[in-house]
N, C-alpha and C positions, 0 to 999 in steps of 0.2 A: 530730656530736658530739666532742666531746674526749675523755671520759672514757670509756673499753671496762672492764670487770671482766677481772681476770688471771684464768690457767685456777688458777695455785696459789691465788686466791682463792675459785673454784669447788670445788677440789680438796679444800679445806681443811673444805667443810662436809658436818655430817651426811647431809644428804640427798642429796650426791651421793655420798657413799661406800656408801648404799643402796641404789644405782641399779645395774641391770643392767648389764654390758661395755658392749651396744650404747647403753643410753640416755645411760651417761658419756658416751660419745664425741657423740651429737647435743649433749647438753648445755654441751659445749667446742668446737663448731662456730661459726662466726662469727656467724653470723644468731640462735643463741641467744646467745648474750652480749653483740651489741644489744640483744636486747628485757629483757634482765636490768638491762644495764646503764640503757638509758632510765628502764625501771621504777623504777631505782633513786634518778636523777635526779629523776624526777616525784615521788616519795615523800617527797624530801632538799625538795624545794623547794614541795611543797601541801600533804604529811600523809598523804596518799592513794595506796593502789597502785591504779593505772589496771588496768581490767577485759580489757584485752590479752593480759595476760600472766596464762599458767594451767601446770596442770600442773605438770610437774618445776621448769619457770622458775619458776615460783611457790611451790615448796618453797624451790626456794634463794636467791630474793631477800627472802622471808622470813626468813631465815635470817642473811643478811648482813645483813638492815635492823639486828636486834636483837644481832647480832656488833657492829654501830658503836654504839650506845645504852650498851654496855657498856664 
């Protein structure tokens, strides 16, 4: 995978800012960033958010998708 969402992109979402500190740390781990990034790429190519993305990662992903539309 060539594209990995940057920490700053995640940190600038309202979904991230509304999380508790421990959840923020989890959202910034490489595993979570890979999940968000792959979901973003899949949505960009197919128009569908994959069902494998859930929880806080899904909230962040949806917000990142909305930001690219505007």
